[in-house]
Phi, psi and omega in degrees: 000319180298321181295320180296316179299318180296318179296318179297317179298318178296322178295320180297319179295318180297318178297319180297316181295318180298317180297316182290337181293334180276344178288145182229141179245127177248129173270136185237094178290143179221142188276338190257160187300158181299334181279346180291146185295330176297317181292321177295319178296320177297321178295321177294320177298315180299318179294321178302313181293315180299316180292318184295333180257011181053036177083000179290332170234102181260126177250128181242120181275149178229085184284173173070021181066024185285334179261310172224142175292161184310313183291347183261346192294312184300315180297322180298322178289315180305317186271358177082013174294327167225160182269340188208154178184171180244136182214145169286099191295331181296342177292350181246025180296340176293337177280322181202121182304333180300328179297339183262011186299328183281356182243022173279117187303132172064021173271312175234109190244011178221168180297317179299317179293324179297316179297316180297318180294319180297318179295323178293325184272344190305315179301318179289322178298312182297321179294318180295320180291322180300324178296340182253020178065033182234151176233134178278123178266306175204163184219135183229130180283149166284163169299164181306144183278135176233179184251132177253139178216162174266012180202171176287136181226128181237353181203169177296329178303324180289344185267343187300132177088351181289146175278125193239130177282119177252152177229357174199182183296323181296317181290327175295318179293321177301318179299315181299317183286343178256003177082014178267171183251106185284142174224125182286118181220131178284158185302323183297341184254008187297311183298317179297321181297318177290320182298325183265005182063022172294331172223156180235357183200163173195162171248126181192177178279168174299332182297314182297314180295320180291313181300322183266005176048053183294341177294339175278355182246018174093004178280129188245335188228137173233128181246125179282107178243350178047052186291315177191173179234089179295160186237142168267133182242135174266121186244150177231145176295127184302316182294321178295319179295316182297332183281349182284150170297156185301322182293328178284325173299317180296320178299316179299311184289323178293314179294329178293319177299317179295319182294323180295317179291316180297317181296323177299314180293323177296320180296317178299313182294326186286338185302301182293324179302316182287325175300315178297321180294322177295320177296317179297332177282357176103005181273154171271122180241118184201163175295152176293154177297157180301322180296312181294318180298317180296317180295320180292323179295324176294320176295322178300321178297318178298314183290328176297315180295321178297319179294317179298321178297320183282326183277342175063218184298324180296319178296318179296320178300317180295311183295320178298317179294322180294323184277351180294000000 
Protein backbone atom coordinates (compact mmCIF):
# COMPACT_ATOMS: atom_id res chain seq x y z
CA UNK A 1 0.00 0.00 0.00
CA UNK A 2 2.81 2.35 0.86
CA UNK A 3 4.41 1.68 -2.55
CA UNK A 4 1.10 2.44 -4.34
CA UNK A 5 0.70 5.69 -2.39
CA UNK A 6 4.24 6.69 -3.26
CA UNK A 7 3.67 5.94 -6.94
CA UNK A 8 0.43 7.92 -6.96
CA UNK A 9 2.12 10.89 -5.29
CA UNK A 10 4.95 10.71 -7.82
CA UNK A 11 2.45 10.64 -10.67
CA UNK A 12 0.66 13.72 -9.29
CA UNK A 13 3.93 15.61 -9.10
CA UNK A 14 4.81 14.58 -12.64
CA UNK A 15 1.42 15.72 -13.91
CA UNK A 16 1.81 19.02 -12.12
CA UNK A 17 5.26 19.60 -13.61
CA UNK A 18 4.06 18.55 -17.06
CA UNK A 19 1.07 20.87 -16.84
CA UNK A 20 3.12 23.86 -15.75
CA UNK A 21 5.63 23.18 -18.50
CA UNK A 22 2.99 24.07 -21.07
CA UNK A 23 2.18 27.37 -19.38
CA UNK A 24 3.89 30.37 -20.94
CA UNK A 25 4.69 33.81 -19.52
CA UNK A 26 5.02 36.84 -21.77
CA UNK A 27 6.53 40.10 -20.52
CA UNK A 28 4.91 43.21 -22.03
CA UNK A 29 7.02 46.39 -21.85
CA UNK A 30 5.15 49.71 -21.96
CA UNK A 31 6.71 53.17 -22.09
CA UNK A 32 4.19 55.15 -20.05
CA UNK A 33 3.53 55.31 -16.31
CA UNK A 34 1.29 52.76 -14.61
CA UNK A 35 -1.27 55.51 -13.96
CA UNK A 36 -1.58 56.37 -17.67
CA UNK A 37 -4.76 55.10 -19.31
CA UNK A 38 -2.79 53.22 -21.98
CA UNK A 39 -0.96 51.29 -19.27
CA UNK A 40 -4.18 50.60 -17.36
CA UNK A 41 -5.81 49.38 -20.55
CA UNK A 42 -2.78 47.20 -21.24
CA UNK A 43 -3.04 45.69 -17.75
CA UNK A 44 -6.72 44.91 -18.37
CA UNK A 45 -5.80 43.33 -21.71
CA UNK A 46 -3.11 41.21 -20.05
CA UNK A 47 -5.56 40.01 -17.40
CA UNK A 48 -8.14 39.23 -20.09
CA UNK A 49 -5.67 36.97 -21.92
CA UNK A 50 -4.42 35.34 -18.73
CA UNK A 51 -7.97 34.62 -17.54
CA UNK A 52 -9.19 33.46 -20.96
CA UNK A 53 -6.38 30.91 -21.17
CA UNK A 54 -6.68 29.86 -17.52
CA UNK A 55 -3.11 31.02 -17.00
CA UNK A 56 -1.67 28.91 -19.79
CA UNK A 57 -0.62 32.19 -21.44
CA UNK A 58 0.21 34.74 -18.74
CA UNK A 59 0.97 38.31 -19.79
CA UNK A 60 2.75 40.57 -17.30
CA UNK A 61 2.94 44.30 -18.07
CA UNK A 62 5.99 46.45 -17.25
CA UNK A 63 4.93 50.14 -17.46
CA UNK A 64 7.03 53.28 -17.21
CA UNK A 65 9.87 52.00 -19.38
CA UNK A 66 10.92 49.72 -16.51
CA UNK A 67 11.83 46.74 -18.71
CA UNK A 68 12.77 48.51 -21.96
CA UNK A 69 12.74 52.23 -22.67
CA UNK A 70 10.21 53.45 -25.22
CA UNK A 71 12.70 53.64 -28.05
CA UNK A 72 13.86 50.06 -27.40
CA UNK A 73 10.49 48.33 -27.24
CA UNK A 74 9.73 47.74 -30.91
CA UNK A 75 13.17 46.29 -31.58
CA UNK A 76 12.88 44.06 -28.52
CA UNK A 77 9.66 42.56 -29.90
CA UNK A 78 11.08 42.13 -33.40
CA UNK A 79 14.13 40.25 -32.15
CA UNK A 80 12.22 38.10 -29.66
CA UNK A 81 13.71 39.60 -26.50
CA UNK A 82 10.06 39.91 -25.51
CA UNK A 83 7.04 38.51 -27.30
CA UNK A 84 4.72 41.51 -26.94
CA UNK A 85 4.84 45.22 -26.13
CA UNK A 86 3.30 48.64 -26.68
CA UNK A 87 4.91 51.35 -28.77
CA UNK A 88 4.14 54.78 -30.24
CA UNK A 89 4.53 53.58 -33.82
CA UNK A 90 4.96 57.06 -35.32
CA UNK A 91 8.33 57.25 -33.56
CA UNK A 92 9.53 54.80 -36.23
CA UNK A 93 8.34 56.74 -39.29
CA UNK A 94 11.98 56.93 -40.41
CA UNK A 95 11.74 53.16 -41.07
CA UNK A 96 8.52 53.47 -43.06
CA UNK A 97 6.46 56.66 -43.62
CA UNK A 98 3.25 54.65 -43.14
CA UNK A 99 4.13 54.34 -39.44
CA UNK A 100 3.74 58.13 -39.15
CA UNK A 101 0.28 58.44 -40.71
CA UNK A 102 -1.41 59.20 -37.38
CA UNK A 103 0.91 62.16 -36.74
CA UNK A 104 0.35 64.19 -39.90
CA UNK A 105 -0.79 67.57 -38.52
CA UNK A 106 -4.43 68.53 -39.00
CA UNK A 107 -5.35 65.51 -41.13
CA UNK A 108 -7.36 63.70 -38.42
CA UNK A 109 -8.18 66.05 -35.55
CA UNK A 110 -11.01 64.25 -33.72
CA UNK A 111 -11.59 60.80 -32.26
CA UNK A 112 -13.99 59.86 -35.05
CA UNK A 113 -11.50 61.00 -37.68
CA UNK A 114 -8.70 59.12 -35.91
CA UNK A 115 -10.67 55.87 -36.02
CA UNK A 116 -11.50 56.40 -39.70
CA UNK A 117 -7.86 57.16 -40.57
CA UNK A 118 -6.65 54.09 -38.69
CA UNK A 119 -9.07 51.82 -40.54
CA UNK A 120 -7.94 53.32 -43.85
CA UNK A 121 -4.27 52.81 -42.95
CA UNK A 122 -4.58 49.40 -41.30
CA UNK A 123 -3.91 47.21 -44.38
CA UNK A 124 -0.71 49.10 -45.18
CA UNK A 125 0.33 49.18 -41.52
CA UNK A 126 -0.16 45.43 -41.13
CA UNK A 127 1.80 44.73 -44.31
CA UNK A 128 4.68 46.95 -43.18
CA UNK A 129 4.77 45.32 -39.74
CA UNK A 130 4.65 41.82 -41.19
CA UNK A 131 7.87 42.58 -43.09
CA UNK A 132 9.46 43.25 -39.70
CA UNK A 133 8.24 40.04 -38.03
CA UNK A 134 5.51 41.93 -36.17
CA UNK A 135 1.74 41.62 -35.89
CA UNK A 136 -0.59 44.46 -34.85
CA UNK A 137 -2.93 43.40 -32.05
CA UNK A 138 -4.65 46.67 -31.17
CA UNK A 139 -4.19 50.42 -31.41
CA UNK A 140 -5.53 53.22 -29.19
CA UNK A 141 -5.37 56.98 -29.88
CA UNK A 142 -4.07 59.55 -27.47
CA UNK A 143 -6.27 62.57 -26.81
CA UNK A 144 -5.79 65.45 -29.29
CA UNK A 145 -2.34 67.04 -29.23
CA UNK A 146 -1.85 70.52 -27.83
CA UNK A 147 1.11 72.81 -27.18
CA UNK A 148 2.87 73.25 -23.83
CA UNK A 149 5.01 76.28 -22.99
CA UNK A 150 6.74 77.94 -20.08
CA UNK A 151 5.27 81.25 -21.17
CA UNK A 152 2.30 82.78 -22.99
CA UNK A 153 2.42 82.21 -26.75
CA UNK A 154 0.13 83.83 -29.30
CA UNK A 155 1.96 83.35 -32.60
CA UNK A 156 4.76 81.39 -34.22
CA UNK A 157 6.99 84.41 -33.72
CA UNK A 158 6.68 83.80 -29.94
CA UNK A 159 7.93 80.22 -30.42
CA UNK A 160 11.16 80.93 -32.27
CA UNK A 161 14.31 79.75 -30.54
CA UNK A 162 12.54 77.70 -27.86
CA UNK A 163 13.93 74.28 -26.96
CA UNK A 164 11.27 71.78 -27.98
CA UNK A 165 10.69 68.18 -26.87
CA UNK A 166 10.21 65.95 -29.92
CA UNK A 167 9.07 62.32 -29.88
CA UNK A 168 8.95 61.43 -33.59
CA UNK A 169 9.86 62.76 -37.03
CA UNK A 170 6.67 64.83 -37.30
CA UNK A 171 7.28 66.68 -34.05
CA UNK A 172 10.89 67.35 -35.03
CA UNK A 173 9.73 68.76 -38.36
CA UNK A 174 7.08 70.87 -36.62
CA UNK A 175 9.81 72.37 -34.46
CA UNK A 176 11.92 73.20 -37.50
CA UNK A 177 9.04 74.88 -39.33
CA UNK A 178 8.19 77.01 -36.28
CA UNK A 179 11.78 78.01 -35.59
CA UNK A 180 12.16 75.91 -32.43
CA UNK A 181 15.05 73.60 -31.53
CA UNK A 182 13.96 69.93 -31.37
CA UNK A 183 15.36 67.46 -28.84
CA UNK A 184 14.25 63.80 -28.84
CA UNK A 185 12.98 62.94 -25.36
CA UNK A 186 10.89 59.98 -24.21
CA UNK A 187 7.77 60.56 -22.12
CA UNK A 188 9.32 59.13 -18.96
CA UNK A 189 11.93 61.92 -19.01
CA UNK A 190 9.61 64.85 -19.73
CA UNK A 191 9.37 66.34 -16.23
CA UNK A 192 13.12 66.24 -15.71
CA UNK A 193 13.70 67.81 -19.12
CA UNK A 194 11.42 70.75 -18.26
CA UNK A 195 12.86 71.06 -14.73
CA UNK A 196 16.40 71.39 -16.05
CA UNK A 197 15.37 73.65 -18.95
CA UNK A 198 16.55 71.03 -21.44
CA UNK A 199 13.22 71.83 -23.09
CA UNK A 200 10.82 74.76 -22.81
CA UNK A 201 7.95 73.47 -24.91
CA UNK A 202 6.37 70.37 -26.42
CA UNK A 203 3.36 69.17 -28.36
CA UNK A 204 1.48 66.37 -26.63
CA UNK A 205 -1.87 65.45 -25.18
CA UNK A 206 -3.20 66.66 -21.86
CA UNK A 207 -2.54 63.13 -20.63
CA UNK A 208 1.25 63.32 -20.94
CA UNK A 209 1.46 66.68 -19.19
CA UNK A 210 -0.87 65.60 -16.41
CA UNK A 211 0.78 62.20 -15.87
CA UNK A 212 4.22 63.79 -15.71
CA UNK A 213 3.04 66.76 -13.60
CA UNK A 214 4.78 69.26 -15.87
CA UNK A 215 3.22 72.13 -13.89
CA UNK A 216 5.69 71.21 -11.13
CA UNK A 217 8.51 71.76 -13.64
CA UNK A 218 7.66 75.34 -14.58
CA UNK A 219 5.24 74.73 -17.47
CA UNK A 220 2.54 77.41 -17.35
CA UNK A 221 0.47 77.29 -20.55
CA UNK A 222 -1.33 74.63 -22.57
CA UNK A 223 -3.01 75.50 -25.86
CA UNK A 224 -5.71 73.30 -27.37
CA UNK A 225 -4.85 73.07 -31.06
CA UNK A 226 -6.11 69.50 -31.74
CA UNK A 227 -3.20 68.96 -34.10
CA UNK A 228 -3.50 65.16 -34.39
CA UNK A 229 -4.19 62.05 -32.32
CA UNK A 230 -1.13 59.77 -32.34
CA UNK A 231 -1.72 56.14 -31.49
CA UNK A 232 -0.07 53.58 -29.22
CA UNK A 233 0.02 50.15 -30.82
CA UNK A 234 0.36 46.79 -29.10
CA UNK A 235 2.55 44.54 -31.23
CA UNK A 236 3.38 40.85 -30.98
CA UNK A 237 6.30 38.92 -32.43
CA UNK A 238 4.99 36.99 -35.47
CA UNK A 239 6.91 33.82 -34.67
CA UNK A 240 5.75 33.82 -31.05
CA UNK A 241 2.15 34.31 -32.16
CA UNK A 242 2.39 31.54 -34.78
CA UNK A 243 3.71 29.11 -32.17
CA UNK A 244 0.65 29.49 -29.93
CA UNK A 245 -2.19 26.94 -29.87
CA UNK A 246 -5.29 28.13 -31.72
CA UNK A 247 -7.29 28.75 -28.54
CA UNK A 248 -4.56 31.07 -27.21
CA UNK A 249 -4.39 32.94 -30.52
CA UNK A 250 -8.14 33.44 -30.30
CA UNK A 251 -7.84 34.70 -26.72
CA UNK A 252 -5.22 37.25 -27.78
CA UNK A 253 -7.23 38.56 -30.72
CA UNK A 254 -10.55 38.63 -28.83
CA UNK A 255 -9.04 40.48 -25.86
CA UNK A 256 -7.32 42.85 -28.32
CA UNK A 257 -10.65 43.83 -29.91
CA UNK A 258 -12.03 44.58 -26.45
CA UNK A 259 -8.91 46.56 -25.50
CA UNK A 260 -9.10 48.73 -28.63
CA UNK A 261 -12.71 49.69 -27.93
CA UNK A 262 -12.14 50.16 -24.21
CA UNK A 263 -8.99 52.22 -24.80
CA UNK A 264 -10.79 54.54 -27.21
CA UNK A 265 -13.45 55.28 -24.59
CA UNK A 266 -10.80 55.76 -21.91
CA UNK A 267 -8.98 58.26 -24.12
CA UNK A 268 -12.17 60.24 -24.68
CA UNK A 269 -12.96 60.31 -20.96
CA UNK A 270 -9.37 61.17 -20.05
CA UNK A 271 -9.24 64.26 -22.26
CA UNK A 272 -11.32 66.59 -20.09
CA UNK A 273 -10.03 64.97 -16.90
CA UNK A 274 -6.45 65.88 -17.78
CA UNK A 275 -7.37 69.42 -18.82
CA UNK A 276 -8.98 69.88 -15.41
CA UNK A 277 -5.90 68.36 -13.78
CA UNK A 278 -3.56 70.76 -15.54
CA UNK A 279 -5.70 73.68 -14.38
CA UNK A 280 -5.66 72.39 -10.82
CA UNK A 281 -1.87 72.28 -11.10
CA UNK A 282 -1.90 76.02 -11.81
CA UNK A 283 -1.63 76.01 -15.60
CA UNK A 284 -3.62 78.11 -18.05
CA UNK A 285 -5.50 75.79 -20.42
CA UNK A 286 -7.22 77.45 -23.36
CA UNK A 287 -7.68 77.32 -27.15
CA UNK A 288 -4.84 78.74 -29.22
CA UNK A 289 -5.28 82.25 -30.58
CA UNK A 290 -6.80 82.58 -34.05
CA UNK A 291 -3.44 83.80 -35.36
CA UNK A 292 -1.51 80.84 -33.98
CA UNK A 293 -4.11 78.32 -35.14
CA UNK A 294 -4.06 79.76 -38.66
CA UNK A 295 -0.26 79.69 -38.81
CA UNK A 296 -0.16 76.11 -37.56
CA UNK A 297 -2.73 74.97 -40.13
CA UNK A 298 -0.54 76.35 -42.92
CA UNK A 299 2.38 74.38 -41.51
CA UNK A 300 0.08 71.35 -41.39
CA UNK A 301 -0.58 71.69 -45.12
CA UNK A 302 3.16 71.72 -45.79
CA UNK A 303 3.75 68.66 -43.62
CA UNK A 304 0.83 66.75 -45.16
CA UNK A 305 2.29 67.24 -48.62
CA UNK A 306 5.73 66.22 -47.38
CA UNK A 307 4.28 63.04 -45.90
CA UNK A 308 2.42 62.23 -49.12
CA UNK A 309 5.63 62.74 -51.09
CA UNK A 310 7.54 60.37 -48.81
CA UNK A 311 4.78 57.74 -48.54
CA UNK A 312 4.16 57.62 -52.29
CA UNK A 313 1.37 55.44 -53.67
CA UNK A 314 0.75 53.80 -50.29
CA UNK A 315 0.17 57.21 -48.71
CA UNK A 316 -2.18 58.23 -51.50
CA UNK A 317 -4.14 54.99 -51.08
CA UNK A 318 -4.56 55.69 -47.36
CA UNK A 319 -5.61 59.32 -47.81
CA UNK A 320 -8.06 58.48 -50.61
CA UNK A 321 -9.68 55.78 -48.43
CA UNK A 322 -9.78 58.18 -45.47
CA UNK A 323 -11.49 60.93 -47.47
CA UNK A 324 -14.21 58.68 -48.90
